[in-house]
C-alpha positions in Angstrom: 88.9 -31.5 7.6 85.8 -33.6 7.4 85.3 -35.6 4.3 81.9 -34.6 2.8 82.3 -36.5 -0.5 83.1 -40.0 -1.6 85.0 -38.8 -4.7 88.5 -40.4 -4.5 91.3 -38.0 -4.0 93.0 -39.4 -7.1 90.0 -38.5 -9.3 90.1 -35.0 -8.0 93.8 -34.5 -8.8 93.3 -36.0 -12.3 90.5 -33.6 -12.8 92.6 -30.7 -11.7 95.4 -31.7 -14.1 93.5 -31.7 -17.3 91.0 -29.0 -16.4 93.9 -26.9 -15.3 94.9 -26.9 -19.0 91.6 -25.2 -19.8 91.4 -22.7 -16.9 94.2 -20.2 -16.0 94.1 -18.5 -12.6 95.7 -15.1 -12.3 98.6 -14.7 -9.9 97.2 -13.5 -6.6 99.6 -10.6 -6.1 99.7 -9.2 -9.6 97.2 -7.3 -11.7 95.5 -8.5 -14.8 97.8 -6.9 -17.3 100.8 -8.6 -15.9 99.3 -12.1 -16.3 98.5 -12.1 -20.0 101.0 -14.1 -22.2 102.3 -12.3 -25.2 100.4 -13.1 -28.3 101.0 -12.9 -32.0 98.0 -13.2 -34.3 97.5 -13.1 -38.0 95.5 -14.9 -40.7 98.0 -17.8 -40.7 101.0 -18.5 -38.5 103.4 -21.2 -39.5 104.1 -23.7 -36.7 107.8 -24.7 -36.5 108.4 -28.4 -37.3 110.1 -29.1 -34.0 106.8 -28.2 -32.1 104.8 -31.0 -30.6 101.6 -31.6 -32.5 98.7 -33.4 -30.8 96.1 -33.7 -33.5 96.9 -37.2 -34.8 94.7 -40.1 -35.7 96.0 -42.3 -32.9 96.2 -39.3 -30.4 99.9 -39.6 -30.2 102.3 -36.7 -30.5 103.8 -36.2 -34.0 105.8 -33.6 -35.8 104.4 -33.1 -39.3 106.0 -30.9 -41.9 106.1 -27.1 -42.2 102.7 -26.8 -43.8 101.1 -26.8 -40.3 99.6 -23.4 -39.4 97.7 -21.8 -36.6 95.6 -18.7 -36.0 97.3 -17.4 -32.9 100.6 -18.0 -31.0 100.9 -17.3 -27.3 104.1 -17.3 -25.4 103.9 -18.3 -21.7 106.5 -17.9 -18.9 105.9 -20.7 -16.5 107.6 -20.7 -13.1 108.4 -24.2 -12.1 108.8 -25.7 -8.6 109.2 -29.0 -6.8 106.7 -31.8 -6.6 106.1 -33.4 -3.3 108.5 -36.3 -4.0 111.2 -33.7 -4.4 111.4 -34.0 -8.2 111.3 -30.7 -10.1 108.9 -29.6 -12.8 110.3 -30.2 -16.3 109.2 -29.6 -19.9 108.2 -33.3 -19.9 105.6 -32.7 -17.1 104.1 -29.8 -19.0 103.9 -31.7 -22.3 102.6 -34.9 -20.9 99.5 -33.2 -19.4 98.5 -32.4 -22.9 99.3 -35.9 -24.1 97.2 -37.4 -21.3 94.2 -35.3 -22.4 94.5 -36.5 -26.0 95.4 -40.1 -25.3 92.4 -40.8 -23.1 89.9 -38.8 -25.2 89.8 -40.7 -28.5 88.5 -44.2 -29.3 91.2 -46.0 -31.2 91.2 -49.0 -33.5 91.6 -51.2 -30.4 88.3 -50.1 -29.0 87.8 -48.3 -25.6 90.9 -49.6 -23.8 92.5 -46.1 -23.9 89.3 -44.1 -23.7 87.4 -42.4 -20.8 84.2 -40.4 -21.6 84.7 -38.2 -18.6 88.2 -37.1 -19.7 86.9 -36.7 -23.3 84.2 -34.3 -22.1 86.4 -32.3 -19.8 89.2 -31.7 -22.3 87.0 -31.1 -25.4 87.4 -27.3 -25.4 91.2 -27.6 -25.2 91.4 -30.3 -28.0 89.1 -28.3 -30.2 91.5 -25.4 -30.5 95.0 -26.6 -29.6 97.3 -27.0 -32.6 100.8 -27.5 -31.2 103.1 -26.7 -28.2 106.7 -25.8 -28.5 109.2 -25.6 -25.6 111.5 -22.7 -26.2 113.9 -22.9 -23.3 114.6 -22.7 -19.6 115.8 -19.7 -17.7 117.4 -20.6 -14.4 118.8 -17.2 -13.6 116.3 -14.4 -13.7 114.1 -15.7 -10.9 116.7 -17.5 -8.7 118.0 -16.0 -5.5 120.7 -16.5 -2.9 120.4 -16.5 0.9 123.8 -16.7 2.6 125.6 -19.6 1.1 122.5 -21.3 -0.3 121.3 -20.8 -3.9 117.6 -21.2 -4.6 117.2 -22.0 -8.3 113.8 -21.0 -9.8 113.4 -22.2 -13.3 111.2 -20.3 -15.8 110.0 -22.3 -18.8 109.2 -20.4 -22.0 106.4 -22.3 -23.9 104.8 -21.3 -27.2 101.2 -22.5 -27.6 99.6 -22.5 -31.1 95.8 -22.3 -31.4 93.4 -22.3 -34.3 91.4 -19.4 -32.8 91.2 -15.8 -33.8 93.5 -13.3 -32.1 90.8 -10.8 -31.0 90.2 -11.9 -27.4 93.6 -12.3 -25.7 92.3 -13.3 -22.3 90.0 -16.0 -23.7 92.9 -17.4 -25.8 95.2 -17.4 -22.9 92.7 -19.6 -20.9 92.2 -22.2 -23.7 95.3 -24.4 -23.3 97.9 -22.9 -20.8 100.9 -25.1 -20.1 100.6 -26.5 -16.6 100.2 -29.8 -14.7 99.3 -30.6 -11.1 100.7 -34.1 -11.4 104.3 -35.1 -12.5 104.5 -37.2 -15.7 105.7 -40.3 -13.8 102.5 -40.3 -11.6 100.3 -39.9 -14.6 102.2 -42.7 -16.3 101.8 -45.0 -13.3 98.0 -44.3 -13.2 97.8 -45.1 -16.9 99.4 -48.4 -16.3 96.8 -49.2 -13.6 94.0 -48.4 -16.1 95.5 -50.2 -19.1 96.1 -53.3 -17.0 92.5 -53.4 -16.0 93.1 -52.6 -12.3 90.9 -49.5 -12.2 89.4 -46.7 -14.3 89.9 -42.9 -14.1 86.3 -41.9 -13.8 83.3 -43.3 -11.8 81.2 -43.8 -14.9 83.9 -45.8 -16.7 84.7 -47.8 -13.6 81.0 -48.8 -13.4 80.9 -49.7 -17.1 84.1 -51.8 -16.9 83.3 -53.3 -13.5 86.6 -52.2 -11.9 87.4 -50.0 -9.0 87.5 -46.2 -9.3 91.3 -45.3 -9.3 92.4 -44.1 -5.8 96.0 -43.4 -5.0 95.4 -43.0 -1.3 92.8 -45.1 0.4 93.0 -48.4 -1.4 95.8 -50.5 0.1 95.2 -53.2 -2.6 95.8 -50.6 -5.4 98.8 -49.1 -3.6 100.4 -52.5 -3.3 99.8 -53.2 -7.0 101.3 -49.9 -8.0 104.3 -50.3 -5.7 105.1 -53.6 -7.4 105.7 -51.8 -10.6 108.2 -49.2 -9.3 111.3 -51.4 -9.2 110.8 -52.7 -12.7 110.1 -49.2 -14.1 113.3 -47.9 -12.4 115.4 -50.7 -13.8 114.0 -50.3 -17.3 114.0 -46.4 -17.1 110.4 -46.6 -18.2 109.1 -43.6 -20.1 105.9 -43.2 -22.1 106.6 -43.2 -25.8 105.6 -39.6 -26.1 108.4 -38.6 -23.7 111.3 -40.5 -25.2 112.7 -37.3 -26.8 112.2 -35.3 -23.6 113.3 -37.6 -20.8 116.7 -39.4 -20.6 117.1 -42.8 -19.0 118.9 -41.4 -16.0 116.1 -38.8 -15.5 113.5 -41.5 -15.7 115.3 -43.7 -13.1 115.6 -40.8 -10.7 111.8 -40.1 -11.1 110.8 -43.7 -10.3 113.3 -43.9 -7.4 111.9 -40.7 -5.9 108.3 -42.0 -6.2 109.3 -45.2 -4.5 110.9 -43.2 -1.6 107.8 -41.0 -1.4 105.5 -44.0 -1.1 107.7 -45.6 1.5 107.6 -42.5 3.6 104.0 -41.4 3.0 102.1 -44.7 2.3 100.3 -43.2 -0.7 101.0 -42.1 -4.3 99.3 -38.7 -4.3 102.3 -36.7 -5.5 101.2 -33.2 -6.5 102.6 -29.7 -6.2 101.7 -26.7 -4.1 102.2 -25.6 -0.5 100.5 -28.6 1.2 100.8 -32.4 0.9 98.7 -35.2 2.2 100.1 -36.6 5.5 97.4 -38.9 6.9 93.7 -39.7 6.6 90.8 -41.5 8.2 87.3 -42.2 7.0 86.3 -38.9 8.7 89.3 -36.6 8.4 92.3 -35.6 6.3 95.5 -34.1 7.7 97.7 -31.9 5.4 101.3 -31.0 6.1 103.0 -27.8 4.9 105.4 -28.4 2.0 108.4 -26.1 2.4 109.7 -25.3 -1.0 111.2 -21.8 -1.5 111.0 -22.3 -5.3 107.2 -22.4 -5.1 105.8 -19.5 -7.3 103.5 -18.2 -4.6 105.6 -17.3 -1.5 104.7 -16.4 2.1 101.8 -14.0 2.2 100.4 -14.8 -1.2 97.2 -16.1 0.2 96.6 -13.3 2.7 94.2 -11.6 0.3 91.8 -14.4 0.9 92.1 -14.3 4.7 92.0 -10.5 4.8 89.9 -9.3 1.9 90.3 -5.5 1.3 88.1 -3.0 -0.4 88.5 0.0 -2.6 86.5 3.2 -2.6 85.7 5.8 -5.3 86.4 9.2 -3.8 86.2 11.5 -6.8 85.1 11.5 -10.4 85.9 14.2 -13.0 84.8 14.5 -16.6 87.0 16.0 -19.3 85.0 15.7 -22.5 84.2 12.0 -22.9 87.1 11.0 -20.6 86.2 10.0 -17.0 89.0 10.3 -14.3 88.4 8.2 -11.2 90.3 8.8 -7.9 90.0 6.5 -4.9 91.2 5.0 -1.7 92.1 1.4 -0.9 92.4 -0.5 2.4 96.0 -1.5 3.4 96.8 -4.1 6.0 99.0 -3.1 8.9 100.2 -6.1 10.9 101.3 -6.2 14.5 102.7 -9.7 15.4 99.6 -11.9 15.2 97.0 -9.0 14.9 96.3 -6.6 12.1 94.1 -3.6 11.2 92.8 -2.2 7.9 93.8 1.3 7.2 92.1 3.3 4.4 94.6 5.3 2.3 94.4 7.4 -0.9 96.0 5.5 -3.8 98.5 8.4 -4.3 99.8 7.8 -0.8 100.3 4.0 -1.1 103.9 2.9 -1.7 104.7 1.3 -5.0 105.5 -2.2 -3.6 102.2 -2.2 -1.7 100.3 -0.9 -4.7 101.7 -3.6 -6.9 100.6 -6.3 -4.5 97.2 -4.8 -4.1 96.7 -4.7 -7.9 93.8 -2.2 -7.8 91.6 -1.9 -10.9 88.6 0.2 -11.7 85.8 -1.9 -13.2 83.0 0.0 -15.0 79.7 -0.8 -16.6 77.8 1.7 -18.9 74.0 1.2 -19.1 71.5 2.9 -21.3 68.0 4.3 -20.4 66.6 0.8 -20.8 69.0 -0.7 -18.3 70.8 -2.7 -20.8 74.6 -2.9 -20.7 76.1 -0.8 -23.5 79.8 -1.1 -22.5 82.0 -2.7 -19.8 85.7 -2.8 -19.1 88.6 -2.5 -16.7 90.9 0.5 -16.2 94.3 0.2 -14.5 95.9 3.0 -12.4 98.1 5.4 -14.3 101.3 7.0 -13.2 99.3 9.4 -11.0 97.5 6.5 -9.4 94.2 7.5 -11.0 92.0 5.6 -13.4 91.2 6.9 -16.9 88.1 5.7 -18.7 87.9 7.1 -22.3 84.4 6.7 -23.8 85.0 8.9 -26.9 83.4 7.3 -29.9 82.5 4.1 -28.1 78.8 4.8 -27.6 75.9 5.9 -29.7 74.4 9.4 -28.8 72.2 9.3 -25.8 72.0 9.3 -22.0 73.9 6.7 -20.0 74.8 5.8 -16.4 78.5 4.9 -15.8 78.8 2.6 -12.7 82.3 2.3 -11.3 84.0 0.4 -8.5 87.6 -0.1 -7.3 88.6 -3.7 -6.8 91.6 -4.7 -4.7 93.1 -8.1 -5.5 89.9 -8.9 -7.4 87.7 -8.5 -4.4 84.3 -7.0 -5.3 82.4 -8.2 -2.2 80.4 -5.4 -0.6 81.7 -3.1 -3.3 81.5 0.7 -3.1 79.7 1.4 -6.4 79.5 5.0 -7.8 77.0 5.9 -10.5 77.7 8.9 -12.8 75.3 10.2 -15.4 76.8 10.7 -18.9 75.5 12.1 -22.2 77.2 10.8 -25.3 76.9 13.4 -28.0 77.0 13.1 -31.8 80.6 13.4 -33.1 
């Protein structure tokens, strides 16, 4: 993999961490409806006093009284997995990603020592609307499984997120501040130590302003040596950031620092993330990744096949019943033979339920008026009969329209088969 940029790998991972709090990707093998967190919305929702509040004058977490309120509450189910140093995702990892965003985005009384303008700008939408986060509990049973004599424990974290937004747009609200982190809390804390000690800066612009290196956990042997010198002390002292004292025990902290030291000794770098690949080696011209075998990883074998083998949907029939449009269609299904495959077109009614669930077909539609302007748009999911129902009753002013429809498979709309159907909305 040729390197086409000089952006340090560390900076990229930091960027993914706090931008990941602002952008939620849908699970690849499930449809849109299954990915939305449950939401409760009203004029004012009381936030429990044991929630973690992030709006504080010194950007530290606090737990004010019961008078705190929000506009919407979202409940997320987060499937945890292992990081590359074999430590497991915990509530502390999820909470500290928020803490990191706030801590480095506000100028304090001490000046700019704990401020980075790049982090400030990147996390502004999140901080504008996030009120509090509350960890409800951990379910270690519902998603776990057993193979022979080996138990594979998959932990599901239930997290409530409180926002000051209105409750009208569930998808937008779900993407404002989802609980997730690409980096474990102890790696973030180690990076913060490097910056607060004046060894480096998180962003290029701040590194230039301060006259220090841009933080790199991989390619700078000098920086790696400095960071490694802290691990023994942190393990002995069971170092934890102040915001995590209530969430991480001393023994847990020591295990984290010991695991990071072992990872550095084996890998020669500090780029501990999560996901199916980890950094193995690098040169000025190439990077080698190694598969990270973790059966608790949320996206298992085959989850990325939709990118390698994109499939299409086809509208085969449309029927009007008053102002209700029924759309029937086919989708492409992958048939594999050892290392080869072929795409077979099948009617949706003939596709088995497991395959249909993985394909996550949806009918996307756009209604345009005589002037070509979009009057209405939406998404319809398949019903029990594997057909799509689009009800336009009372949703459009009287007039002539064109309804354009397509069937997307796993979100793929490339080279889409678009059908256009005339429609007259009458006065009701």
